[in-house]
N, CA, C, O and the ligand as a Tripos MOL2 file, in Angstrom:
@<TRIPOS>MOLECULE
protein
  285   283    72     0     0
PROTEIN
NO_CHARGES

@<TRIPOS>ATOM
      1 N          21.3280  -32.6100  -14.0860 N.3       1 MET1
      2 CA         20.0510  -31.8320  -14.0660 C.3       1 MET1
      3 C          20.2040  -30.6610  -14.8600 C.2       1 MET1
      4 O          21.3270  -30.3270  -15.2380 O.2       1 MET1
      5 N          19.1250  -29.9620  -15.1710 N.am      2 ALA2
      6 CA         18.9610  -28.8070  -16.0610 C.3       2 ALA2
      7 C          19.9550  -27.7460  -15.5880 C.2       2 ALA2
      8 O          20.1730  -27.5620  -14.3910 O.2       2 ALA2
      9 N          20.5600  -27.0430  -16.5800 N.am      3 LYS3
     10 CA         21.2660  -25.9700  -16.1610 C.3       3 LYS3
     11 C          20.4680  -24.7650  -15.6950 C.2       3 LYS3
     12 O          19.4280  -24.4420  -16.2690 O.2       3 LYS3
     13 N          20.9460  -24.1110  -14.6680 N.am      4 GLU4
     14 CA         20.2190  -23.2720  -14.0380 C.3       4 GLU4
     15 C          20.9030  -21.8960  -14.1120 C.2       4 GLU4
     16 O          22.1140  -21.9440  -14.3290 O.2       4 GLU4
     17 N          20.4000  -20.7870  -13.9840 N.am      5 LYS5
     18 CA         21.0410  -19.4390  -14.0040 C.3       5 LYS5
     19 C          21.6340  -19.3270  -12.6760 C.2       5 LYS5
     20 O          21.1630  -19.8440  -11.6630 O.2       5 LYS5
     21 N          22.7000  -18.6170  -12.7370 N.am      6 LYS6
     22 CA         23.6370  -18.4060  -11.6690 C.3       6 LYS6
     23 C          22.7520  -17.8190  -10.4580 C.2       6 LYS6
     24 O          22.0610  -16.8240  -10.6810 O.2       6 LYS6
     25 N          22.7570  -18.3330   -9.3510 N.am      7 ASN7
     26 CA         22.0460  -18.0190   -8.1950 C.3       7 ASN7
     27 C          22.9750  -17.0070   -7.3460 C.2       7 ASN7
     28 O          24.1990  -17.1020   -7.2680 O.2       7 ASN7
     29 N          22.2250  -16.0780   -6.7600 N.am      8 SER8
     30 CA         23.0530  -15.1790   -5.8740 C.3       8 SER8
     31 C          23.1570  -15.8830   -4.6900 C.2       8 SER8
     32 O          23.9470  -15.4500   -3.8520 O.2       8 SER8
     33 N          22.4850  -16.9330   -4.4400 N.am      9 GLY9
     34 CA         22.7800  -17.8470   -3.3580 C.3       9 GLY9
     35 C          22.3250  -17.2610   -2.0590 C.2       9 GLY9
     36 O          22.7410  -16.1620   -1.6930 O.2       9 GLY9
     37 N          21.4270  -18.0120   -1.3080 N.am     10 GLY10
     38 CA         21.3980  -17.6530   -0.0630 C.3      10 GLY10
     39 C          20.2850  -16.7980    0.4700 C.2      10 GLY10
     40 O          19.6420  -17.1400    1.4620 O.2      10 GLY10
     41 N          20.0540  -15.6650   -0.2000 N.am     11 GLY11
     42 CA         19.2610  -14.5990    0.3530 C.3      11 GLY11
     43 C          17.8950  -14.9330    0.2740 C.2      11 GLY11
     44 O          17.5180  -15.7980   -0.5160 O.2      11 GLY11
     45 N          16.9950  -14.2380    1.1290 N.am     12 ALA12
     46 CA         15.5940  -14.5500    1.2450 C.3      12 ALA12
     47 C          14.9690  -14.0750   -0.1230 C.2      12 ALA12
     48 O          15.4520  -13.1090   -0.7120 O.2      12 ALA12
     49 N          13.8350  -14.8030   -0.6410 N.am     13 PRO13
     50 CA         13.2710  -14.4480   -1.7630 C.3      13 PRO13
     51 C          12.7910  -13.1210   -1.7440 C.2      13 PRO13
     52 O          12.4220  -12.6790   -0.6550 O.2      13 PRO13
     53 N          12.7220  -12.3390   -2.8340 N.am     14 ASN14
     54 CA         12.4580  -10.9640   -2.8230 C.3      14 ASN14
     55 C          11.0140  -10.6500   -3.2580 C.2      14 ASN14
     56 O          10.6270   -9.4830   -3.3250 O.2      14 ASN14
     57 N          10.2810  -11.6160   -3.5300 N.am     15 ASN15
     58 CA          8.9200  -11.4910   -4.1410 C.3      15 ASN15
     59 C           7.8540  -11.4260   -2.9210 C.2      15 ASN15
     60 O           6.6560  -11.3600   -3.1970 O.2      15 ASN15
     61 N           8.1890  -11.4390   -1.8850 N.am     16 VAL16
     62 CA          7.0020  -11.2060   -0.9260 C.3      16 VAL16
     63 C           6.7190   -9.9420   -0.6500 C.2      16 VAL16
     64 O           7.5590   -9.1110   -0.3060 O.2      16 VAL16
     65 N           5.2380   -9.6900   -0.8220 N.am     17 ILE17
     66 CA          4.7300   -8.5010   -0.7720 C.3      17 ILE17
     67 C           4.5810   -8.1200    0.8470 C.2      17 ILE17
     68 O           3.8930   -8.8260    1.5850 O.2      17 ILE17
     69 N           5.1670   -7.1430    1.2470 N.am     18 GLU18
     70 CA          5.1020   -6.8950    2.5380 C.3      18 GLU18
     71 C           4.1310   -5.6350    2.8900 C.2      18 GLU18
     72 O           4.2330   -4.5460    2.3240 O.2      18 GLU18
     73 N           3.2030   -5.9230    3.8710 N.am     19 LEU19
     74 CA          2.2910   -4.9250    4.0450 C.3      19 LEU19
     75 C           2.8780   -3.7090    4.8570 C.2      19 LEU19
     76 O           3.6420   -3.8990    5.8030 O.2      19 LEU19
     77 N           2.5010   -2.4900    4.4640 N.am     20 PRO20
     78 CA          3.0580   -1.4190    5.3140 C.3      20 PRO20
     79 C           2.7650   -1.5240    6.6370 C.2      20 PRO20
     80 O           1.7900   -2.1750    7.0120 O.2      20 PRO20
     81 N           3.5250   -0.9360    7.4220 N.am     21 LYS21
     82 CA          3.4430   -1.0360    8.9280 C.3      21 LYS21
     83 C           2.9430    0.2650    9.5000 C.2      21 LYS21
     84 O           2.8280    0.4440   10.7130 O.2      21 LYS21
     85 N           2.6670    1.1150    8.6380 N.am     22 GLN22
     86 CA          2.0040    2.4800    8.9180 C.3      22 GLN22
     87 C           0.7430    2.6450    8.2680 C.2      22 GLN22
     88 O           0.5950    2.3770    7.0760 O.2      22 GLN22
     89 N          -0.1820    3.0790    9.0070 N.am     23 CYS23
     90 CA         -1.4620    3.4030    8.3030 C.3      23 CYS23
     91 C          -1.3510    4.5420    7.3830 C.2      23 CYS23
     92 O          -1.0590    5.6360    7.8660 O.2      23 CYS23
     93 N          -1.5520    4.4250    6.0860 N.am     24 PRO24
     94 CA         -1.3540    5.5180    5.1500 C.3      24 PRO24
     95 C          -2.2440    6.5710    5.2230 C.2      24 PRO24
     96 O          -2.0540    7.4970    4.4340 O.2      24 PRO24
     97 N          -3.2530    6.6470    6.0560 N.am     25 VAL25
     98 CA         -4.0250    7.6910    6.2950 C.3      25 VAL25
     99 C          -3.4490    8.6450    7.2800 C.2      25 VAL25
    100 O          -3.1780    9.8120    6.9960 O.2      25 VAL25
    101 N          -3.2580    8.0550    8.5570 N.am     26 CYS26
    102 CA         -2.7780    8.9740    9.6810 C.3      26 CYS26
    103 C          -1.4360    8.5620   10.1800 C.2      26 CYS26
    104 O          -1.0120    9.0530   11.2260 O.2      26 CYS26
    105 N          -0.8080    7.7820    9.5720 N.am     27 LYS27
    106 CA          0.5720    7.4610    9.6960 C.3      27 LYS27
    107 C           0.6630    6.8980   11.2000 C.2      27 LYS27
    108 O           1.6740    7.0460   11.8870 O.2      27 LYS27
    109 N          -0.4660    6.2560   11.6290 N.am     28 GLY28
    110 CA         -0.4560    5.5770   12.9210 C.3      28 GLY28
    111 C          -0.0410    4.1240   12.5830 C.2      28 GLY28
    112 O           0.1400    3.7970   11.4100 O.2      28 GLY28
    113 N           0.1100    3.2550   13.6020 N.am     29 LYS29
    114 CA          0.4120    1.9150   13.6740 C.3      29 LYS29
    115 C          -0.6200    1.0910   12.8490 C.2      29 LYS29
    116 O          -1.8310    1.2180   13.0300 O.2      29 LYS29
    117 N          -0.0590    0.2050   11.8990 N.am     30 ALA30
    118 CA         -1.0630   -0.4000   11.1640 C.3      30 ALA30
    119 C          -1.2720   -1.8950   11.8820 C.2      30 ALA30
    120 O          -0.3070   -2.6070   12.1630 O.2      30 ALA30
    121 N          -2.5580   -2.2500   12.1240 N.am     31 HIS31
    122 CA         -2.8220   -3.5430   12.6960 C.3      31 HIS31
    123 C          -3.3180   -4.4050   11.7360 C.2      31 HIS31
    124 O          -2.9190   -5.5700   11.7240 O.2      31 HIS31
    125 N          -4.2020   -3.9750   10.8540 N.am     32 ARG32
    126 CA         -4.9120   -4.8510    9.8900 C.3      32 ARG32
    127 C          -4.8660   -4.4630    8.3850 C.2      32 ARG32
    128 O          -5.2680   -3.3630    8.0040 O.2      32 ARG32
    129 N          -4.3830   -5.3660    7.5750 N.am     33 ALA33
    130 CA         -4.3220   -5.0970    6.1920 C.3      33 ALA33
    131 C          -3.5470   -3.7390    5.7940 C.2      33 ALA33
    132 O          -3.7900   -3.0420    4.8090 O.2      33 ALA33
    133 N          -2.6040   -3.5260    6.7340 N.am     34 GLY34
    134 CA         -1.8830   -2.2410    6.6050 C.3      34 GLY34
    135 C          -2.6310   -0.9010    6.9950 C.2      34 GLY34
    136 O          -2.1810    0.1820    6.6200 O.2      34 GLY34
    137 N          -3.6650   -0.9870    7.6770 N.am     35 PHE35
    138 CA         -4.3610    0.1570    8.2090 C.3      35 PHE35
    139 C          -4.5320    0.1130    9.7080 C.2      35 PHE35
    140 O          -4.5620   -1.0000   10.2330 O.2      35 PHE35
    141 N          -4.6450    1.1600   10.4350 N.am     36 CYS36
    142 CA         -4.9390    1.2280   11.7950 C.3      36 CYS36
    143 C          -6.4150    0.7630   11.8460 C.2      36 CYS36
    144 O          -7.0460    0.5600   10.8090 O.2      36 CYS36
    145 N          -6.9600    0.5960   13.0970 N.am     37 ASP37
    146 CA         -8.1590   -0.0200   13.3170 C.3      37 ASP37
    147 C          -9.1920    0.7770   12.6990 C.2      37 ASP37
    148 O         -10.0590    0.2600   11.9950 O.2      37 ASP37
    149 N          -9.1280    2.1440   12.9580 N.am     38 GLU38
    150 CA        -10.1340    3.1970   12.4970 C.3      38 GLU38
    151 C         -10.1020    3.1410   10.9990 C.2      38 GLU38
    152 O         -11.1870    2.9380   10.4540 O.2      38 GLU38
    153 N          -9.0440    3.2850   10.2420 N.am     39 HIS39
    154 CA         -9.0690    3.4820    8.9250 C.3      39 HIS39
    155 C          -9.0670    2.1450    8.1920 C.2      39 HIS39
    156 O          -9.1330    2.1410    6.9630 O.2      39 HIS39
    157 N          -8.9980    1.0650    8.8540 N.am     40 PHE40
    158 CA         -9.2960   -0.1580    8.2840 C.3      40 PHE40
    159 C         -10.8950   -0.0630    8.0550 C.2      40 PHE40
    160 O         -11.4120   -0.3680    6.9810 O.2      40 PHE40
    161 N         -11.5330    0.3370    9.0410 N.am     41 MET41
    162 CA        -13.0670    0.5200    8.8920 C.3      41 MET41
    163 C         -13.3610    1.3520    7.5610 C.2      41 MET41
    164 O         -14.1630    0.9540    6.7160 O.2      41 MET41
    165 N         -12.6450    2.5400    7.4500 N.am     42 TRP42
    166 CA        -12.8480    3.2900    6.3690 C.3      42 TRP42
    167 C         -12.4960    2.6940    4.9040 C.2      42 TRP42
    168 O         -13.0280    3.0560    3.8540 O.2      42 TRP42
    169 N         -11.5050    1.7180    5.0440 N.am     43 PHE43
    170 CA        -11.1440    0.9370    3.8460 C.3      43 PHE43
    171 C         -12.3110   -0.0200    3.5560 C.2      43 PHE43
    172 O         -12.6930   -0.1990    2.4000 O.2      43 PHE43
    173 N         -12.7860   -0.5370    4.4420 N.am     44 LYS44
    174 CA        -13.8610   -1.6290    4.3730 C.3      44 LYS44
    175 C         -15.1090   -1.0030    3.7690 C.2      44 LYS44
    176 O         -15.8700   -1.6320    3.0330 O.2      44 LYS44
    177 N         -15.2960    0.3810    4.1500 N.am     45 GLU45
    178 CA        -16.4450    1.0580    3.6610 C.3      45 GLU45
    179 C         -16.1560    1.9070    2.3290 C.2      45 GLU45
    180 O         -17.0230    2.6060    1.8040 O.2      45 GLU45
    181 N         -15.1360    1.8040    1.9450 N.am     46 GLY46
    182 CA        -14.8230    2.3540    0.6780 C.3      46 GLY46
    183 C         -14.2960    3.8470    0.7530 C.2      46 GLY46
    184 O         -14.1720    4.5310   -0.2620 O.2      46 GLY46
    185 N         -14.0140    4.2750    1.9380 N.am     47 LEU47
    186 CA        -13.5620    5.6820    2.2240 C.3      47 LEU47
    187 C         -12.2740    6.0260    1.7120 C.2      47 LEU47
    188 O         -11.9790    7.1260    1.2450 O.2      47 LEU47
    189 N         -11.4480    4.9390    1.8310 N.am     48 VAL48
    190 CA        -10.0440    5.1210    1.3160 C.3      48 VAL48
    191 C          -9.7970    3.8160    0.5780 C.2      48 VAL48
    192 O         -10.3760    2.7540    0.8070 O.2      48 VAL48
    193 N          -8.7840    4.0520   -0.4120 N.am     49 ASN49
    194 CA         -8.2950    2.9250   -1.1380 C.3      49 ASN49
    195 C          -7.1280    2.2030   -0.4750 C.2      49 ASN49
    196 O          -6.8690    2.5930    0.6640 O.2      49 ASN49
    197 N          -6.3920    1.2430   -0.9650 N.am     50 ARG50
    198 CA         -5.2560    0.5590   -0.2990 C.3      50 ARG50
    199 C          -4.2770    1.7110   -0.0200 C.2      50 ARG50
    200 O          -3.7580    1.7690    1.0950 O.2      50 ARG50
    201 N          -4.0150    2.5400   -0.8600 N.am     51 LYS51
    202 CA         -3.0520    3.5130   -0.5670 C.3      51 LYS51
    203 C          -3.4100    4.6860    0.4030 C.2      51 LYS51
    204 O          -2.5980    5.5670    0.6840 O.2      51 LYS51
    205 N          -4.6100    4.6380    0.8650 N.am     52 GLY52
    206 CA         -4.9870    5.4570    1.6620 C.3      52 GLY52
    207 C          -5.6680    6.7780    1.1190 C.2      52 GLY52
    208 O          -5.9440    7.7230    1.8570 O.2      52 GLY52
    209 N          -5.9040    6.7530   -0.1980 N.am     53 GLU53
    210 CA         -6.3680    7.9650   -0.9570 C.3      53 GLU53
    211 C          -7.9420    7.9650   -0.8740 C.2      53 GLU53
    212 O          -8.6410    6.9520   -0.8940 O.2      53 GLU53
    213 N          -8.3540    9.1710   -0.7850 N.am     54 LYS54
    214 CA         -9.7790    9.2910   -0.6850 C.3      54 LYS54
    215 C         -10.5270    9.3460   -2.0650 C.2      54 LYS54
    216 O          -9.9740    9.8360   -3.0490 O.2      54 LYS54
    217 N         -11.5960    8.9120   -2.1040 N.am     55 PRO55
    218 CA        -12.3520    9.1680   -3.3660 C.3      55 PRO55
    219 C         -12.8420   10.3420   -3.5620 C.2      55 PRO55
    220 O         -12.7740   11.1100   -2.6020 O.2      55 PRO55
    221 N         -13.4350   10.8110   -4.7510 N.am     56 LYS56
    222 CA        -13.9350   12.0780   -5.1300 C.3      56 LYS56
    223 C         -15.0600   12.4080   -4.3120 C.2      56 LYS56
    224 O         -15.1740   13.5060   -3.7680 O.2      56 LYS56
    225 N         -16.0680   11.2910   -4.1920 N.am     57 ASP57
    226 CA        -17.1650   11.5010   -3.1790 C.3      57 ASP57
    227 C         -17.0100   11.2060   -1.7440 C.2      57 ASP57
    228 O         -17.9060   10.7600   -1.0280 O.2      57 ASP57
    229 N         -15.5800   11.5370   -1.3040 N.am     58 PHE58
    230 CA        -15.4990   11.1350    0.0410 C.3      58 PHE58
    231 C         -16.4090   11.7310    0.9430 C.2      58 PHE58
    232 O         -16.8930   11.0120    1.8180 O.2      58 PHE58
    233 N         -16.7310   12.9510    0.8760 N.am     59 ASP59
    234 CA        -17.6010   13.6330    1.9690 C.3      59 ASP59
    235 C         -18.8870   13.0200    1.9340 C.2      59 ASP59
    236 O         -19.4400   12.8920    3.0270 O.2      59 ASP59
    237 N         -19.4900   12.6100    0.9130 N.am     60 LYS60
    238 CA        -20.8460   11.8480    0.8290 C.3      60 LYS60
    239 C         -20.5920   10.4890    1.5620 C.2      60 LYS60
    240 O         -21.4210   10.1080    2.3880 O.2      60 LYS60
    241 N         -19.6520    9.8600    1.3350 N.am     61 LYS61
    242 CA        -19.3870    8.5490    1.8440 C.3      61 LYS61
    243 C         -19.1840    8.6270    3.2150 C.2      61 LYS61
    244 O         -19.6560    7.7540    3.9430 O.2      61 LYS61
    245 N         -18.4690    9.6630    3.7170 N.am     62 TYR62
    246 CA        -18.1690    9.7710    5.0620 C.3      62 TYR62
    247 C         -19.2890   10.2240    5.8780 C.2      62 TYR62
    248 O         -19.3120   10.0270    7.0930 O.2      62 TYR62
    249 N         -20.2190   10.8250    5.2490 N.am     63 GLN63
    250 CA        -21.5000   11.2770    6.0790 C.3      63 GLN63
    251 C         -22.2080   10.0240    6.2920 C.2      63 GLN63
    252 O         -22.7370    9.8110    7.3830 O.2      63 GLN63
    253 N         -22.2720    9.0840    5.2420 N.am     64 ASN64
    254 CA        -23.1010    7.8480    5.3440 C.3      64 ASN64
    255 C         -22.5030    6.9820    6.3890 C.2      64 ASN64
    256 O         -23.2000    6.3350    7.1710 O.2      64 ASN64
    257 N         -21.1440    6.9750    6.3990 N.am     65 PHE65
    258 CA        -20.4240    6.1900    7.4140 C.3      65 PHE65
    259 C         -20.7910    6.5220    8.7470 C.2      65 PHE65
    260 O         -21.0980    5.6430    9.5530 O.2      65 PHE65
    261 N         -20.7800    7.9220    9.0790 N.am     66 MET66
    262 CA        -20.7750    8.5310   10.2310 C.3      66 MET66
    263 C         -22.2090    8.1430   10.7490 C.2      66 MET66
    264 O         -22.3020    7.7940   11.9260 O.2      66 MET66
    265 N         -23.4130    8.1800    9.9040 N.am     67 ARG67
    266 CA        -24.6200    7.8870   10.1510 C.3      67 ARG67
    267 C         -24.8560    6.5660   10.6210 C.2      67 ARG67
    268 O         -25.5700    6.3140   11.5910 O.2      67 ARG67
    269 N         -24.1700    5.6050    9.8360 N.am     68 LYS68
    270 CA        -24.1000    4.1640   10.2660 C.3      68 LYS68
    271 C         -23.5930    3.8920   11.5660 C.2      68 LYS68
    272 O         -24.1220    3.0860   12.3320 O.2      68 LYS68
    273 N         -22.4270    4.6510   11.8620 N.am     69 GLN69
    274 CA        -21.8790    4.6500   13.2300 C.3      69 GLN69
    275 C         -22.7390    4.9300   14.3430 C.2      69 GLN69
    276 O         -22.7930    4.2600   15.3740 O.2      69 GLN69
    277 N         -23.4780    6.0620   14.0510 N.am     70 ALA70
    278 CA        -24.4050    6.5540   15.1220 C.3      70 ALA70
    279 C         -25.6020    5.6640   15.3890 C.2      70 ALA70
    280 O         -26.2270    5.5960   16.4470 O.2      70 ALA70
    281 N         -25.8130    5.0360   14.3390 N.am     71 ALA71
    282 CA        -27.2720    4.1980   14.4870 C.3      71 ALA71
    283 C         -27.0010    3.0230   15.4800 C.2      71 ALA71
    284 O         -27.9060    2.2420   15.7730 O.2      71 ALA71
    285 ZN         -5.1330    5.3670   10.5150 Zn       72 ZN72
@<TRIPOS>BOND
     1     1     2 1
     2     2     3 1
     3     3     4 2
     4     3     5 am
     5     5     6 1
     6     6     7 1
     7     7     8 2
     8     7     9 am
     9     9    10 1
    10    10    11 1
    11    11    12 2
    12    11    13 am
    13    13    14 1
    14    14    15 1
    15    15    16 2
    16    15    17 am
    17    17    18 1
    18    18    19 1
    19    19    20 2
    20    19    21 am
    21    21    22 1
    22    22    23 1
    23    23    24 2
    24    23    25 am
    25    25    26 1
    26    26    27 1
    27    27    28 2
    28    27    29 am
    29    29    30 1
    30    30    31 1
    31    31    32 2
    32    31    33 am
    33    33    34 1
    34    34    35 1
    35    35    36 2
    36    35    37 am
    37    37    38 1
    38    38    39 1
    39    39    40 2
    40    39    41 am
    41    41    42 1
    42    42    43 1
    43    43    44 2
    44    43    45 am
    45    45    46 1
    46    46    47 1
    47    47    48 2
    48    47    49 am
    49    49    50 1
    50    50    51 1
    51    51    52 2
    52    51    53 am
    53    53    54 1
    54    54    55 1
    55    55    56 2
    56    55    57 am
    57    57    58 1
    58    58    59 1
    59    59    60 2
    60    59    61 am
    61    61    62 1
    62    62    63 1
    63    63    64 2
    64    63    65 am
    65    65    66 1
    66    66    67 1
    67    67    68 2
    68    67    69 am
    69    69    70 1
    70    70    71 1
    71    71    72 2
    72    71    73 am
    73    73    74 1
    74    74    75 1
    75    75    76 2
    76    75    77 am
    77    77    78 1
    78    78    79 1
    79    79    80 2
    80    79    81 am
    81    81    82 1
    82    82    83 1
    83    83    84 2
    84    83    85 am
    85    85    86 1
    86    86    87 1
    87    87    88 2
    88    87    89 am
    89    89    90 1
    90    90    91 1
    91    91    92 2
    92    91    93 am
    93    93    94 1
    94    94    95 1
    95    95    96 2
    96    95    97 am
    97    97    98 1
    98    98    99 1
    99    99   100 2
   100    99   101 am
   101   101   102 1
   102   102   103 1
   103   103   104 2
   104   103   105 am
   105   105   106 1
   106   106   107 1
   107   107   108 2
   108   107   109 am
   109   109   110 1
   110   110   111 1
   111   111   112 2
   112   111   113 am
   113   113   114 1
   114   114   115 1
   115   115   116 2
   116   115   117 am
   117   117   118 1
   118   118   119 1
   119   119   120 2
   120   119   121 am
   121   121   122 1
   122   122   123 1
   123   123   124 2
   124   123   125 am
   125   125   126 1
   126   126   127 1
   127   127   128 2
   128   127   129 am
   129   129   130 1
   130   130   131 1
   131   131   132 2
   132   131   133 am
   133   133   134 1
   134   134   135 1
   135   135   136 2
   136   135   137 am
   137   137   138 1
   138   138   139 1
   139   139   140 2
   140   139   141 am
   141   141   142 1
   142   142   143 1
   143   143   144 2
   144   143   145 am
   145   145   146 1
   146   146   147 1
   147   147   148 2
   148   147   149 am
   149   149   150 1
   150   150   151 1
   151   151   152 2
   152   151   153 am
   153   153   154 1
   154   154   155 1
   155   155   156 2
   156   155   157 am
   157   157   158 1
   158   158   159 1
   159   159   160 2
   160   159   161 am
   161   161   162 1
   162   162   163 1
   163   163   164 2
   164   163   165 am
   165   165   166 1
   166   166   167 1
   167   167   168 2
   168   167   169 am
   169   169   170 1
   170   170   171 1
   171   171   172 2
   172   171   173 am
   173   173   174 1
   174   174   175 1
   175   175   176 2
   176   175   177 am
   177   177   178 1
   178   178   179 1
   179   179   180 2
   180   179   181 am
   181   181   182 1
   182   182   183 1
   183   183   184 2
   184   183   185 am
   185   185   186 1
   186   186   187 1
   187   187   188 2
   188   187   189 am
   189   189   190 1
   190   190   191 1
   191   191   192 2
   192   191   193 am
   193   193   194 1
   194   194   195 1
   195   195   196 2
   196   195   197 am
   197   197   198 1
   198   198   199 1
   199   199   200 2
   200   199   201 am
   201   201   202 1
   202   202   203 1
   203   203   204 2
   204   203   205 am
   205   205   206 1
   206   206   207 1
   207   207   208 2
   208   207   209 am
   209   209   210 1
   210   210   211 1
   211   211   212 2
   212   211   213 am
   213   213   214 1
   214   214   215 1
   215   215   216 2
   216   215   217 am
   217   217   218 1
   218   218   219 1
   219   219   220 2
   220   219   221 am
   221   221   222 1
   222   222   223 1
   223   223   224 2
   224   223   225 am
   225   225   226 1
   226   226   227 1
   227   227   228 2
   228   227   229 am
   229   229   230 1
   230   230   231 1
   231   231   232 2
   232   231   233 am
   233   233   234 1
   234   234   235 1
   235   235   236 2
   236   235   237 am
   237   237   238 1
   238   238   239 1
   239   239   240 2
   240   239   241 am
   241   241   242 1
   242   242   243 1
   243   243   244 2
   244   243   245 am
   245   245   246 1
   246   246   247 1
   247   247   248 2
   248   247   249 am
   249   249   250 1
   250   250   251 1
   251   251   252 2
   252   251   253 am
   253   253   254 1
   254   254   255 1
   255   255   256 2
   256   255   257 am
   257   257   258 1
   258   258   259 1
   259   259   260 2
   260   259   261 am
   261   261   262 1
   262   262   263 1
   263   263   264 2
   264   263   265 am
   265   265   266 1
   266   266   267 1
   267   267   268 2
   268   267   269 am
   269   269   270 1
   270   270   271 1
   271   271   272 2
   272   271   273 am
   273   273   274 1
   274   274   275 1
   275   275   276 2
   276   275   277 am
   277   277   278 1
   278   278   279 1
   279   279   280 2
   280   279   281 am
   281   281   282 1
   282   282   283 1
   283   283   284 2
@<TRIPOS>SUBSTRUCTURE
     1 MET1         2 RESIDUE 1 A MET
     2 ALA2         6 RESIDUE 1 A ALA
     3 LYS3        10 RESIDUE 1 A LYS
     4 GLU4        14 RESIDUE 1 A GLU
     5 LYS5        18 RESIDUE 1 A LYS
     6 LYS6        22 RESIDUE 1 A LYS
     7 ASN7        26 RESIDUE 1 A ASN
     8 SER8        30 RESIDUE 1 A SER
     9 GLY9        34 RESIDUE 1 A GLY
    10 GLY10       38 RESIDUE 1 A GLY
    11 GLY11       42 RESIDUE 1 A GLY
    12 ALA12       46 RESIDUE 1 A ALA
    13 PRO13       50 RESIDUE 1 A PRO
    14 ASN14       54 RESIDUE 1 A ASN
    15 ASN15       58 RESIDUE 1 A ASN
    16 VAL16       62 RESIDUE 1 A VAL
    17 ILE17       66 RESIDUE 1 A ILE
    18 GLU18       70 RESIDUE 1 A GLU
    19 LEU19       74 RESIDUE 1 A LEU
    20 PRO20       78 RESIDUE 1 A PRO
    21 LYS21       82 RESIDUE 1 A LYS
    22 GLN22       86 RESIDUE 1 A GLN
    23 CYS23       90 RESIDUE 1 A CYS
    24 PRO24       94 RESIDUE 1 A PRO
    25 VAL25       98 RESIDUE 1 A VAL
    26 CYS26      102 RESIDUE 1 A CYS
    27 LYS27      106 RESIDUE 1 A LYS
    28 GLY28      110 RESIDUE 1 A GLY
    29 LYS29      114 RESIDUE 1 A LYS
    30 ALA30      118 RESIDUE 1 A ALA
    31 HIS31      122 RESIDUE 1 A HIS
    32 ARG32      126 RESIDUE 1 A ARG
    33 ALA33      130 RESIDUE 1 A ALA
    34 GLY34      134 RESIDUE 1 A GLY
    35 PHE35      138 RESIDUE 1 A PHE
    36 CYS36      142 RESIDUE 1 A CYS
    37 ASP37      146 RESIDUE 1 A ASP
    38 GLU38      150 RESIDUE 1 A GLU
    39 HIS39      154 RESIDUE 1 A HIS
    40 PHE40      158 RESIDUE 1 A PHE
    41 MET41      162 RESIDUE 1 A MET
    42 TRP42      166 RESIDUE 1 A TRP
    43 PHE43      170 RESIDUE 1 A PHE
    44 LYS44      174 RESIDUE 1 A LYS
    45 GLU45      178 RESIDUE 1 A GLU
    46 GLY46      182 RESIDUE 1 A GLY
    47 LEU47      186 RESIDUE 1 A LEU
    48 VAL48      190 RESIDUE 1 A VAL
    49 ASN49      194 RESIDUE 1 A ASN
    50 ARG50      198 RESIDUE 1 A ARG
    51 LYS51      202 RESIDUE 1 A LYS
    52 GLY52      206 RESIDUE 1 A GLY
    53 GLU53      210 RESIDUE 1 A GLU
    54 LYS54      214 RESIDUE 1 A LYS
    55 PRO55      218 RESIDUE 1 A PRO
    56 LYS56      222 RESIDUE 1 A LYS
    57 ASP57      226 RESIDUE 1 A ASP
    58 PHE58      230 RESIDUE 1 A PHE
    59 ASP59      234 RESIDUE 1 A ASP
    60 LYS60      238 RESIDUE 1 A LYS
    61 LYS61      242 RESIDUE 1 A LYS
    62 TYR62      246 RESIDUE 1 A TYR
    63 GLN63      250 RESIDUE 1 A GLN
    64 ASN64      254 RESIDUE 1 A ASN
    65 PHE65      258 RESIDUE 1 A PHE
    66 MET66      262 RESIDUE 1 A MET
    67 ARG67      266 RESIDUE 1 A ARG
    68 LYS68      270 RESIDUE 1 A LYS
    69 GLN69      274 RESIDUE 1 A GLN
    70 ALA70      278 RESIDUE 1 A ALA
    71 ALA71      282 RESIDUE 1 A ALA
    72 ZN72       285 GROUP 0 **** ****
């Protein structure tokens, strides 16, 4: 067969992207897509990005979000 590069042999593949086990916003336990339940909602609503960073217009978005929650 074709020559292959020397393999370090046996280890698990290193290219699996692992989701964080901690919510990046509150450092709580991550349940869904790397967020805790609450901040997964935030993520879905665009209040935080994948890294848990808030957008410039966070305040506005947060108010809209709270309004929606109350409705
Ligand atoms: Zn959280």
